[in-house]
N, CA, C and O atoms as a Tripos MOL2 file, in Angstrom:
@<TRIPOS>MOLECULE
protein
  272   271    68     0     0
PROTEIN
NO_CHARGES

@<TRIPOS>ATOM
      1 N          91.5860  -83.7880    4.4420 N.3       1 MET1
      2 CA         91.7760  -84.6220    4.0070 C.3       1 MET1
      3 C          91.5650  -84.6650    2.1700 C.2       1 MET1
      4 O          90.6820  -85.1870    1.4890 O.2       1 MET1
      5 N          93.2100  -83.6050    1.6560 N.am      2 SER2
      6 CA         92.8760  -82.8740    0.7680 C.3       2 SER2
      7 C          93.8430  -84.0820   -0.9930 C.2       2 SER2
      8 O          93.7380  -84.1060   -2.2190 O.2       2 SER2
      9 N          94.7530  -84.9010    0.2290 N.am      3 SER3
     10 CA         95.3230  -85.4720   -0.9520 C.3       3 SER3
     11 C          94.5170  -86.8930   -0.8310 C.2       3 SER3
     12 O          93.5590  -87.4820   -0.3290 O.2       3 SER3
     13 N          96.3280  -87.0300   -2.1880 N.am      4 MET4
     14 CA         95.4100  -88.9080   -2.9850 C.3       4 MET4
     15 C          95.7870  -89.9150   -1.0070 C.2       4 MET4
     16 O          95.2560  -90.8460   -0.4020 O.2       4 MET4
     17 N          96.7990  -89.0950   -0.7820 N.am      5 PHE5
     18 CA         97.0700  -90.0720    0.7760 C.3       5 PHE5
     19 C          96.6230  -89.8470    2.2730 C.2       5 PHE5
     20 O          96.6130  -88.7450    2.8210 O.2       5 PHE5
     21 N          96.3670  -90.6780    2.6800 N.am      6 LEU6
     22 CA         96.1410  -89.9280    4.2380 C.3       6 LEU6
     23 C          97.0350  -88.9900    4.6880 C.2       6 LEU6
     24 O          97.5670  -88.3410    3.7870 O.2       6 LEU6
     25 N          97.3710  -88.7150    5.8410 N.am      7 THR7
     26 CA         98.4630  -88.1350    7.1710 C.3       7 THR7
     27 C          98.1610  -89.5760    7.3450 C.2       7 THR7
     28 O          97.3980  -90.4570    6.9480 O.2       7 THR7
     29 N          99.5750  -89.2660    8.4820 N.am      8 HIS8
     30 CA        100.1440  -89.4410    9.5550 C.3       8 HIS8
     31 C          98.3190  -89.6450   11.3480 C.2       8 HIS8
     32 O          97.6390  -90.2130   12.2030 O.2       8 HIS8
     33 N          98.5560  -89.0580   10.9030 N.am      9 GLU9
     34 CA         97.3590  -87.9940   11.8840 C.3       9 GLU9
     35 C          95.9420  -88.9870   11.2160 C.2       9 GLU9
     36 O          95.2250  -89.8050   11.7920 O.2       9 GLU9
     37 N          95.9370  -88.6080   10.1040 N.am     10 GLU10
     38 CA         94.4140  -89.0840   10.1010 C.3      10 GLU10
     39 C          94.2930  -91.5610   10.3080 C.2      10 GLU10
     40 O          93.4440  -92.3030   10.8020 O.2      10 GLU10
     41 N          95.5480  -91.7970    9.6530 N.am     11 VAL11
     42 CA         96.1920  -93.0390    9.3750 C.3      11 VAL11
     43 C          95.6760  -93.3410   11.7490 C.2      11 VAL11
     44 O          95.0220  -94.0730   12.4920 O.2      11 VAL11
     45 N          96.6830  -92.0300   11.7800 N.am     12 CYS12
     46 CA         95.7790  -92.7970   13.4340 C.3      12 CYS12
     47 C          94.9560  -92.7480   13.5390 C.2      12 CYS12
     48 O          94.4880  -93.7670   14.0480 O.2      12 CYS12
     49 N          93.8010  -91.4860   13.1750 N.am     13 ASP13
     50 CA         92.0850  -91.3300   14.1730 C.3      13 ASP13
     51 C          91.8220  -92.6930   13.0800 C.2      13 ASP13
     52 O          91.4140  -93.7110   13.6390 O.2      13 ASP13
     53 N          91.9750  -92.7480   11.9710 N.am     14 LEU14
     54 CA         91.3090  -94.1790   10.8540 C.3      14 LEU14
     55 C          91.4820  -95.1940   12.5470 C.2      14 LEU14
     56 O          90.6500  -95.3070   13.4470 O.2      14 LEU14
     57 N          93.0420  -95.8480   12.4290 N.am     15 THR15
     58 CA         92.9960  -97.0860   12.6030 C.3      15 THR15
     59 C          93.0980  -97.2010   14.2080 C.2      15 THR15
     60 O          93.6250  -98.2560   14.5610 O.2      15 THR15
     61 N          92.6200  -96.1490   15.4950 N.am     16 GLY16
     62 CA         92.4650  -95.1680   16.6020 C.3      16 GLY16
     63 C          94.4350  -96.0180   17.5600 C.2      16 GLY16
     64 O          94.5920  -96.2360   18.7610 O.2      16 GLY16
     65 N          95.5230  -96.2580   16.3780 N.am     17 ALA17
     66 CA         96.1770  -97.1800   16.8380 C.3      17 ALA17
     67 C          97.1850  -96.1440   15.9050 C.2      17 ALA17
     68 O          96.9730  -95.7670   14.7530 O.2      17 ALA17
     69 N          98.3260  -95.8170   16.7700 N.am     18 ARG18
     70 CA         99.5870  -94.8540   17.5040 C.3      18 ARG18
     71 C         101.1160  -95.5620   16.5930 C.2      18 ARG18
     72 O         101.7690  -94.7580   15.9270 O.2      18 ARG18
     73 N         101.5690  -97.0220   16.6360 N.am     19 THR19
     74 CA        102.2110  -97.5430   16.0630 C.3      19 THR19
     75 C         101.8830  -98.4150   14.8780 C.2      19 THR19
     76 O         100.7740  -98.7670   14.4740 O.2      19 THR19
     77 N         103.4700  -98.7790   14.2550 N.am     20 LYS20
     78 CA        103.5530  -99.2270   12.8200 C.3      20 LYS20
     79 C         102.4170 -100.2590   12.3960 C.2      20 LYS20
     80 O         101.7170 -100.4290   11.3980 O.2      20 LYS20
     81 N         102.6220 -101.0510   14.0210 N.am     21 ALA21
     82 CA        102.2690 -103.0570   14.0240 C.3      21 ALA21
     83 C         100.8160 -102.5740   14.5270 C.2      21 ALA21
     84 O         100.3620 -103.3210   13.6610 O.2      21 ALA21
     85 N         100.1110 -102.2350   14.8900 N.am     22 GLY22
     86 CA         99.0820 -101.9640   15.7940 C.3      22 GLY22
     87 C          98.1920 -101.2130   14.5110 C.2      22 GLY22
     88 O          97.0050 -101.4160   14.2550 O.2      22 GLY22
     89 N          99.2710 -100.1500   13.6840 N.am     23 GLN23
     90 CA         98.0760  -99.7180   11.8490 C.3      23 GLN23
     91 C          97.1950 -101.1300   11.4390 C.2      23 GLN23
     92 O          96.1040 -101.6930   11.5160 O.2      23 GLN23
     93 N          98.9240 -101.2380   10.8230 N.am     24 ILE24
     94 CA         98.5740 -102.3320    9.9460 C.3      24 ILE24
     95 C          97.6820 -103.5380   10.0150 C.2      24 ILE24
     96 O          96.9410 -104.2360    9.3230 O.2      24 ILE24
     97 N          98.2090 -103.3870   11.3570 N.am     25 GLU25
     98 CA         96.9060 -105.1330   12.4770 C.3      25 GLU25
     99 C          95.5240 -104.5990   11.6180 C.2      25 GLU25
    100 O          95.2870 -105.1670   10.5520 O.2      25 GLU25
    101 N          94.4380 -103.2940   12.1710 N.am     26 THR26
    102 CA         93.6330 -102.7260   12.1780 C.3      26 THR26
    103 C          93.3390 -102.4160   11.1940 C.2      26 THR26
    104 O          92.1120 -102.5150   11.1760 O.2      26 THR26
    105 N          93.6270 -102.1240   10.4120 N.am     27 LEU27
    106 CA         94.2360 -102.0430    8.1960 C.3      27 LEU27
    107 C          93.6540 -102.9400    8.3970 C.2      27 LEU27
    108 O          92.4330 -102.8620    8.2690 O.2      27 LEU27
    109 N          94.3240 -104.3210    8.8420 N.am     28 LYS28
    110 CA         93.5380 -105.8160    7.9670 C.3      28 LYS28
    111 C          92.3090 -106.6990    8.3240 C.2      28 LYS28
    112 O          91.5440 -107.6250    8.0560 O.2      28 LYS28
    113 N          92.5820 -106.0190    8.8730 N.am     29 ARG29
    114 CA         91.6900 -106.6540   10.2070 C.3      29 ARG29
    115 C          90.3810 -106.1090    9.7460 C.2      29 ARG29
    116 O          89.5240 -106.0410   10.6270 O.2      29 ARG29
    117 N          89.9920 -105.6490    8.3800 N.am     30 ASN30
    118 CA         88.7860 -103.8950    8.3180 C.3      30 ASN30
    119 C          89.0230 -104.1110    7.0780 C.2      30 ASN30
    120 O          88.6350 -103.2870    6.2490 O.2      30 ASN30
    121 N          89.7130 -105.2710    6.6840 N.am     31 GLY31
    122 CA         89.9220 -105.1060    5.2060 C.3      31 GLY31
    123 C          90.2890 -103.6470    3.8260 C.2      31 GLY31
    124 O          90.1400 -103.5170    2.6110 O.2      31 GLY31
    125 N          90.6890 -103.0250    4.7010 N.am     32 ILE32
    126 CA         91.0110 -101.5400    4.8490 C.3      32 ILE32
    127 C          92.5770 -101.7590    3.2850 C.2      32 ILE32
    128 O          93.6320 -102.2180    3.7240 O.2      32 ILE32
    129 N          92.5510 -101.3940    1.5750 N.am     33 ARG33
    130 CA         94.2300 -101.5210    1.3780 C.3      33 ARG33
    131 C          95.1630 -100.7220    1.5730 C.2      33 ARG33
    132 O          94.8580  -99.7360    2.2440 O.2      33 ARG33
    133 N          95.3700 -100.7370    1.5030 N.am     34 HIS34
    134 CA         97.0160  -99.4320    1.5740 C.3      34 HIS34
    135 C          98.1830 -100.5530    1.3820 C.2      34 HIS34
    136 O          98.0550 -101.6820    0.9080 O.2      34 HIS34
    137 N          99.1110 -100.0560    1.7790 N.am     35 ALA35
    138 CA        101.0970 -100.3810    1.1830 C.3      35 ALA35
    139 C         101.6780 -100.4110    1.7680 C.2      35 ALA35
    140 O         101.4920  -99.3500    2.3630 O.2      35 ALA35
    141 N         103.0420 -101.2460    2.5740 N.am     36 VAL36
    142 CA        103.9030 -100.6610    4.0220 C.3      36 VAL36
    143 C         105.1610 -100.0410    2.9310 C.2      36 VAL36
    144 O         105.8010 -100.2670    1.9030 O.2      36 VAL36
    145 N         104.9280  -99.0630    4.0880 N.am     37 LYS37
    146 CA        106.6820  -97.9780    2.4700 C.3      37 LYS37
    147 C         107.5950  -98.2820    4.2810 C.2      37 LYS37
    148 O         107.3210  -98.2760    5.4810 O.2      37 LYS37
    149 N         108.8560  -98.5310    3.2720 N.am     38 ARG38
    150 CA        109.9450  -98.8390    3.3260 C.3      38 ARG38
    151 C         110.2530  -98.6250    4.6750 C.2      38 ARG38
    152 O         110.8980  -99.4500    5.3210 O.2      38 ARG38
    153 N         109.6330  -97.0650    5.3710 N.am     39 ASN39
    154 CA        109.7790  -97.4930    6.3760 C.3      39 ASN39
    155 C         109.0210  -98.3510    8.0290 C.2      39 ASN39
    156 O         109.0270  -98.2950    9.2590 O.2      39 ASN39
    157 N         108.4820  -99.0530    6.8950 N.am     40 GLY40
    158 CA        107.5850  -99.8160    8.3310 C.3      40 GLY40
    159 C         105.9590  -98.8020    8.0820 C.2      40 GLY40
    160 O         104.9330  -99.4570    7.9010 O.2      40 GLY40
    161 N         105.8750  -97.3610    8.0950 N.am     41 TRP41
    162 CA        103.9950  -97.2600    8.2420 C.3      41 TRP41
    163 C         103.6910  -97.5860    6.8720 C.2      41 TRP41
    164 O         104.1890  -97.4900    5.7500 O.2      41 TRP41
    165 N         102.6280  -98.0260    7.4670 N.am     42 PRO42
    166 CA        101.4030  -98.0430    6.2470 C.3      42 PRO42
    167 C         100.9070  -96.8530    5.3850 C.2      42 PRO42
    168 O         101.0190  -95.7090    5.8260 O.2      42 PRO42
    169 N         100.5550  -97.0080    4.6000 N.am     43 SER43
    170 CA        100.2000  -95.5570    3.4680 C.3      43 SER43
    171 C          98.6130  -95.9840    2.9760 C.2      43 SER43
    172 O          98.2710  -97.0950    2.5710 O.2      43 SER43
    173 N          98.0610  -95.2140    3.0750 N.am     44 VAL44
    174 CA         96.6830  -95.8890    2.6600 C.3      44 VAL44
    175 C          95.7410  -94.4420    2.1270 C.2      44 VAL44
    176 O          95.4120  -93.4640    2.7990 O.2      44 VAL44
    177 N          95.5230  -94.6910    0.9430 N.am     45 THR45
    178 CA         94.6970  -94.2980   -0.6860 C.3      45 THR45
    179 C          93.0720  -93.4820   -0.0160 C.2      45 THR45
    180 O          92.3730  -94.1700    0.7290 O.2      45 THR45
    181 N          92.7410  -92.4200   -0.2750 N.am     46 THR46
    182 CA         91.3110  -91.5100   -0.2230 C.3      46 THR46
    183 C          90.7670  -92.9280   -0.5550 C.2      46 THR46
    184 O          90.8600  -93.7930    0.3160 O.2      46 THR46
    185 N          90.4940  -93.0720   -1.1380 N.am     47 ALA47
    186 CA         89.8840  -93.6180   -2.1120 C.3      47 ALA47
    187 C          90.0220  -94.7540   -1.9200 C.2      47 ALA47
    188 O          89.4060  -95.3120   -2.8280 O.2      47 ALA47
    189 N          90.8780  -96.1700   -0.6810 N.am     48 ALA48
    190 CA         90.3790  -96.3660   -0.2930 C.3      48 ALA48
    191 C          89.4400  -97.2290    1.0970 C.2      48 ALA48
    192 O          89.2970  -98.3560    1.5720 O.2      48 ALA48
    193 N          88.8880  -95.5470    1.3370 N.am     49 ILE49
    194 CA         88.4280  -95.3710    2.1080 C.3      49 ILE49
    195 C          87.4190  -94.6460    1.9370 C.2      49 ILE49
    196 O          86.5790  -94.9590    2.7800 O.2      49 ILE49
    197 N          87.0660  -93.8450    1.2900 N.am     50 ILE50
    198 CA         85.6390  -93.2850   -0.0630 C.3      50 ILE50
    199 C          85.2140  -94.5840   -0.8140 C.2      50 ILE50
    200 O          84.9210  -94.8220   -1.9860 O.2      50 ILE50
    201 N          85.2700  -95.0960   -0.0320 N.am     51 GLN51
    202 CA         84.7060  -96.6590   -0.9300 C.3      51 GLN51
    203 C          82.4260  -96.7930   -1.5710 C.2      51 GLN51
    204 O          81.8700  -96.0680   -0.7460 O.2      51 GLN51
    205 N          81.7620  -97.1360   -2.1530 N.am     52 THR52
    206 CA         80.2920  -96.6740   -2.6360 C.3      52 THR52
    207 C          81.1510  -98.7310   -1.6860 C.2      52 THR52
    208 O          82.3050  -99.1600   -1.6970 O.2      52 THR52
    209 N          79.4150  -99.5430   -0.8650 N.am     53 GLN53
    210 CA         79.6810 -100.1120   -1.1240 C.3      53 GLN53
    211 C          78.2170 -100.8580   -1.8990 C.2      53 GLN53
    212 O          77.1870 -100.1840   -1.8560 O.2      53 GLN53
    213 N          78.1680 -102.1860   -2.5650 N.am     54 PRO54
    214 CA         78.3020 -102.8200   -3.5750 C.3      54 PRO54
    215 C          76.2690 -102.7950   -3.3190 C.2      54 PRO54
    216 O          75.7580 -103.2020   -2.2760 O.2      54 PRO54
    217 N          75.6850 -102.4030   -4.1580 N.am     55 ALA55
    218 CA         73.8550 -102.3400   -3.8150 C.3      55 ALA55
    219 C          73.5310 -104.2680   -3.3630 C.2      55 ALA55
    220 O          74.2040 -105.2040   -3.7940 O.2      55 ALA55
    221 N          72.8670 -104.3240   -2.8370 N.am     56 ALA56
    222 CA         72.1330 -105.3390   -2.3990 C.3      56 ALA56
    223 C          72.5830 -106.5300   -2.7090 C.2      56 ALA56
    224 O          73.1500 -107.5320   -2.2730 O.2      56 ALA56
    225 N          71.6860 -105.5840   -4.4730 N.am     57 GLN57
    226 CA         71.7940 -106.5680   -6.2430 C.3      57 GLN57
    227 C          72.6600 -107.2800   -6.1540 C.2      57 GLN57
    228 O          72.8030 -108.4890   -6.3390 O.2      57 GLN57
    229 N          73.8760 -105.7140   -5.5620 N.am     58 ASP58
    230 CA         75.0900 -106.1600   -6.7670 C.3      58 ASP58
    231 C          75.4560 -107.4110   -6.0090 C.2      58 ASP58
    232 O          75.8320 -108.4030   -6.6340 O.2      58 ASP58
    233 N          75.3680 -107.4150   -4.7230 N.am     59 GLN59
    234 CA         75.7610 -109.2500   -3.5270 C.3      59 GLN59
    235 C          75.3890 -110.0630   -3.9640 C.2      59 GLN59
    236 O          74.2010 -109.9980   -4.2780 O.2      59 GLN59
    237 N          76.1810 -111.4020   -4.2820 N.am     60 PRO60
    238 CA         76.5320 -112.7920   -4.3560 C.3      60 PRO60
    239 C          74.5300 -112.5510   -3.6290 C.2      60 PRO60
    240 O          74.1240 -111.7040   -2.8340 O.2      60 PRO60
    241 N          73.9870 -113.3310   -4.1180 N.am     61 GLY61
    242 CA         73.6450 -114.5790   -3.2250 C.3      61 GLY61
    243 C          71.7620 -114.0320   -2.7130 C.2      61 GLY61
    244 O          70.8670 -114.5060   -2.0140 O.2      61 GLY61
    245 N          71.9940 -112.6260   -3.6890 N.am     62 TRP62
    246 CA         71.2440 -111.9490   -4.0040 C.3      62 TRP62
    247 C          69.9790 -112.1720   -4.2660 C.2      62 TRP62
    248 O          70.1420 -112.8720   -5.2660 O.2      62 TRP62
    249 N          68.2400 -112.0800   -4.0600 N.am     63 LYS63
    250 CA         67.5450 -112.3880   -5.3660 C.3      63 LYS63
    251 C          66.2490 -112.2420   -5.0950 C.2      63 LYS63
    252 O          65.6000 -112.8660   -4.2560 O.2      63 LYS63
    253 N          65.9450 -111.5520   -5.6940 N.am     64 PRO64
    254 CA         64.6040 -110.4290   -5.9460 C.3      64 PRO64
    255 C          63.5120 -111.1530   -4.8650 C.2      64 PRO64
    256 O          63.8090 -112.2830   -4.4770 O.2      64 PRO64
    257 N          62.0690 -110.4420   -4.2950 N.am     65 ARG65
    258 CA         61.8170 -110.9180   -3.7930 C.3      65 ARG65
    259 C          60.4290 -111.9310   -4.6020 C.2      65 ARG65
    260 O          60.0270 -111.5310   -5.6940 O.2      65 ARG65
    261 N          59.9620 -112.8600   -4.1500 N.am     66 LYS66
    262 CA         58.8250 -112.2740   -6.0520 C.3      66 LYS66
    263 C          57.8710 -112.3460   -4.9680 C.2      66 LYS66
    264 O          57.7270 -113.0190   -3.9480 O.2      66 LYS66
    265 N          56.9120 -110.8380   -5.9180 N.am     67 THR67
    266 CA         55.7070 -111.1200   -5.0300 C.3      67 THR67
    267 C          54.7100 -111.5000   -5.7860 C.2      67 THR67
    268 O          54.8750 -112.2410   -6.7550 O.2      67 THR67
    269 N          53.3670 -110.9470   -5.3590 N.am     68 GLY68
    270 CA         51.9400 -112.1510   -5.9500 C.3      68 GLY68
    271 C          51.6110 -113.2560   -5.4510 C.2      68 GLY68
    272 O          50.6840 -113.9020   -5.9390 O.2      68 GLY68
@<TRIPOS>BOND
     1     1     2 1
     2     2     3 1
     3     3     4 2
     4     3     5 am
     5     5     6 1
     6     6     7 1
     7     7     8 2
     8     7     9 am
     9     9    10 1
    10    10    11 1
    11    11    12 2
    12    11    13 am
    13    13    14 1
    14    14    15 1
    15    15    16 2
    16    15    17 am
    17    17    18 1
    18    18    19 1
    19    19    20 2
    20    19    21 am
    21    21    22 1
    22    22    23 1
    23    23    24 2
    24    23    25 am
    25    25    26 1
    26    26    27 1
    27    27    28 2
    28    27    29 am
    29    29    30 1
    30    30    31 1
    31    31    32 2
    32    31    33 am
    33    33    34 1
    34    34    35 1
    35    35    36 2
    36    35    37 am
    37    37    38 1
    38    38    39 1
    39    39    40 2
    40    39    41 am
    41    41    42 1
    42    42    43 1
    43    43    44 2
    44    43    45 am
    45    45    46 1
    46    46    47 1
    47    47    48 2
    48    47    49 am
    49    49    50 1
    50    50    51 1
    51    51    52 2
    52    51    53 am
    53    53    54 1
    54    54    55 1
    55    55    56 2
    56    55    57 am
    57    57    58 1
    58    58    59 1
    59    59    60 2
    60    59    61 am
    61    61    62 1
    62    62    63 1
    63    63    64 2
    64    63    65 am
    65    65    66 1
    66    66    67 1
    67    67    68 2
    68    67    69 am
    69    69    70 1
    70    70    71 1
    71    71    72 2
    72    71    73 am
    73    73    74 1
    74    74    75 1
    75    75    76 2
    76    75    77 am
    77    77    78 1
    78    78    79 1
    79    79    80 2
    80    79    81 am
    81    81    82 1
    82    82    83 1
    83    83    84 2
    84    83    85 am
    85    85    86 1
    86    86    87 1
    87    87    88 2
    88    87    89 am
    89    89    90 1
    90    90    91 1
    91    91    92 2
    92    91    93 am
    93    93    94 1
    94    94    95 1
    95    95    96 2
    96    95    97 am
    97    97    98 1
    98    98    99 1
    99    99   100 2
   100    99   101 am
   101   101   102 1
   102   102   103 1
   103   103   104 2
   104   103   105 am
   105   105   106 1
   106   106   107 1
   107   107   108 2
   108   107   109 am
   109   109   110 1
   110   110   111 1
   111   111   112 2
   112   111   113 am
   113   113   114 1
   114   114   115 1
   115   115   116 2
   116   115   117 am
   117   117   118 1
   118   118   119 1
   119   119   120 2
   120   119   121 am
   121   121   122 1
   122   122   123 1
   123   123   124 2
   124   123   125 am
   125   125   126 1
   126   126   127 1
   127   127   128 2
   128   127   129 am
   129   129   130 1
   130   130   131 1
   131   131   132 2
   132   131   133 am
   133   133   134 1
   134   134   135 1
   135   135   136 2
   136   135   137 am
   137   137   138 1
   138   138   139 1
   139   139   140 2
   140   139   141 am
   141   141   142 1
   142   142   143 1
   143   143   144 2
   144   143   145 am
   145   145   146 1
   146   146   147 1
   147   147   148 2
   148   147   149 am
   149   149   150 1
   150   150   151 1
   151   151   152 2
   152   151   153 am
   153   153   154 1
   154   154   155 1
   155   155   156 2
   156   155   157 am
   157   157   158 1
   158   158   159 1
   159   159   160 2
   160   159   161 am
   161   161   162 1
   162   162   163 1
   163   163   164 2
   164   163   165 am
   165   165   166 1
   166   166   167 1
   167   167   168 2
   168   167   169 am
   169   169   170 1
   170   170   171 1
   171   171   172 2
   172   171   173 am
   173   173   174 1
   174   174   175 1
   175   175   176 2
   176   175   177 am
   177   177   178 1
   178   178   179 1
   179   179   180 2
   180   179   181 am
   181   181   182 1
   182   182   183 1
   183   183   184 2
   184   183   185 am
   185   185   186 1
   186   186   187 1
   187   187   188 2
   188   187   189 am
   189   189   190 1
   190   190   191 1
   191   191   192 2
   192   191   193 am
   193   193   194 1
   194   194   195 1
   195   195   196 2
   196   195   197 am
   197   197   198 1
   198   198   199 1
   199   199   200 2
   200   199   201 am
   201   201   202 1
   202   202   203 1
   203   203   204 2
   204   203   205 am
   205   205   206 1
   206   206   207 1
   207   207   208 2
   208   207   209 am
   209   209   210 1
   210   210   211 1
   211   211   212 2
   212   211   213 am
   213   213   214 1
   214   214   215 1
   215   215   216 2
   216   215   217 am
   217   217   218 1
   218   218   219 1
   219   219   220 2
   220   219   221 am
   221   221   222 1
   222   222   223 1
   223   223   224 2
   224   223   225 am
   225   225   226 1
   226   226   227 1
   227   227   228 2
   228   227   229 am
   229   229   230 1
   230   230   231 1
   231   231   232 2
   232   231   233 am
   233   233   234 1
   234   234   235 1
   235   235   236 2
   236   235   237 am
   237   237   238 1
   238   238   239 1
   239   239   240 2
   240   239   241 am
   241   241   242 1
   242   242   243 1
   243   243   244 2
   244   243   245 am
   245   245   246 1
   246   246   247 1
   247   247   248 2
   248   247   249 am
   249   249   250 1
   250   250   251 1
   251   251   252 2
   252   251   253 am
   253   253   254 1
   254   254   255 1
   255   255   256 2
   256   255   257 am
   257   257   258 1
   258   258   259 1
   259   259   260 2
   260   259   261 am
   261   261   262 1
   262   262   263 1
   263   263   264 2
   264   263   265 am
   265   265   266 1
   266   266   267 1
   267   267   268 2
   268   267   269 am
   269   269   270 1
   270   270   271 1
   271   271   272 2
@<TRIPOS>SUBSTRUCTURE
     1 MET1         2 RESIDUE 1 A MET
     2 SER2         6 RESIDUE 1 A SER
     3 SER3        10 RESIDUE 1 A SER
     4 MET4        14 RESIDUE 1 A MET
     5 PHE5        18 RESIDUE 1 A PHE
     6 LEU6        22 RESIDUE 1 A LEU
     7 THR7        26 RESIDUE 1 A THR
     8 HIS8        30 RESIDUE 1 A HIS
     9 GLU9        34 RESIDUE 1 A GLU
    10 GLU10       38 RESIDUE 1 A GLU
    11 VAL11       42 RESIDUE 1 A VAL
    12 CYS12       46 RESIDUE 1 A CYS
    13 ASP13       50 RESIDUE 1 A ASP
    14 LEU14       54 RESIDUE 1 A LEU
    15 THR15       58 RESIDUE 1 A THR
    16 GLY16       62 RESIDUE 1 A GLY
    17 ALA17       66 RESIDUE 1 A ALA
    18 ARG18       70 RESIDUE 1 A ARG
    19 THR19       74 RESIDUE 1 A THR
    20 LYS20       78 RESIDUE 1 A LYS
    21 ALA21       82 RESIDUE 1 A ALA
    22 GLY22       86 RESIDUE 1 A GLY
    23 GLN23       90 RESIDUE 1 A GLN
    24 ILE24       94 RESIDUE 1 A ILE
    25 GLU25       98 RESIDUE 1 A GLU
    26 THR26      102 RESIDUE 1 A THR
    27 LEU27      106 RESIDUE 1 A LEU
    28 LYS28      110 RESIDUE 1 A LYS
    29 ARG29      114 RESIDUE 1 A ARG
    30 ASN30      118 RESIDUE 1 A ASN
    31 GLY31      122 RESIDUE 1 A GLY
    32 ILE32      126 RESIDUE 1 A ILE
    33 ARG33      130 RESIDUE 1 A ARG
    34 HIS34      134 RESIDUE 1 A HIS
    35 ALA35      138 RESIDUE 1 A ALA
    36 VAL36      142 RESIDUE 1 A VAL
    37 LYS37      146 RESIDUE 1 A LYS
    38 ARG38      150 RESIDUE 1 A ARG
    39 ASN39      154 RESIDUE 1 A ASN
    40 GLY40      158 RESIDUE 1 A GLY
    41 TRP41      162 RESIDUE 1 A TRP
    42 PRO42      166 RESIDUE 1 A PRO
    43 SER43      170 RESIDUE 1 A SER
    44 VAL44      174 RESIDUE 1 A VAL
    45 THR45      178 RESIDUE 1 A THR
    46 THR46      182 RESIDUE 1 A THR
    47 ALA47      186 RESIDUE 1 A ALA
    48 ALA48      190 RESIDUE 1 A ALA
    49 ILE49      194 RESIDUE 1 A ILE
    50 ILE50      198 RESIDUE 1 A ILE
    51 GLN51      202 RESIDUE 1 A GLN
    52 THR52      206 RESIDUE 1 A THR
    53 GLN53      210 RESIDUE 1 A GLN
    54 PRO54      214 RESIDUE 1 A PRO
    55 ALA55      218 RESIDUE 1 A ALA
    56 ALA56      222 RESIDUE 1 A ALA
    57 GLN57      226 RESIDUE 1 A GLN
    58 ASP58      230 RESIDUE 1 A ASP
    59 GLN59      234 RESIDUE 1 A GLN
    60 PRO60      238 RESIDUE 1 A PRO
    61 GLY61      242 RESIDUE 1 A GLY
    62 TRP62      246 RESIDUE 1 A TRP
    63 LYS63      250 RESIDUE 1 A LYS
    64 PRO64      254 RESIDUE 1 A PRO
    65 ARG65      258 RESIDUE 1 A ARG
    66 LYS66      262 RESIDUE 1 A LYS
    67 THR67      266 RESIDUE 1 A THR
    68 GLY68      270 RESIDUE 1 A GLY
């Protein structure tokens, strides 16, 4: 995974699917940003899967616990 986009094999490994429809379904279900190329195969950037999760304090509804 040294380029800007995942290879076909990396997308297969990520999704566990080898078909266009299976990969797209899995990517959508898991909220992984992707584009569908003209040939119908999904294209996934490395940035789409290497995202840091927001800290708990940045998530809506989080409130610090009162101490004392």
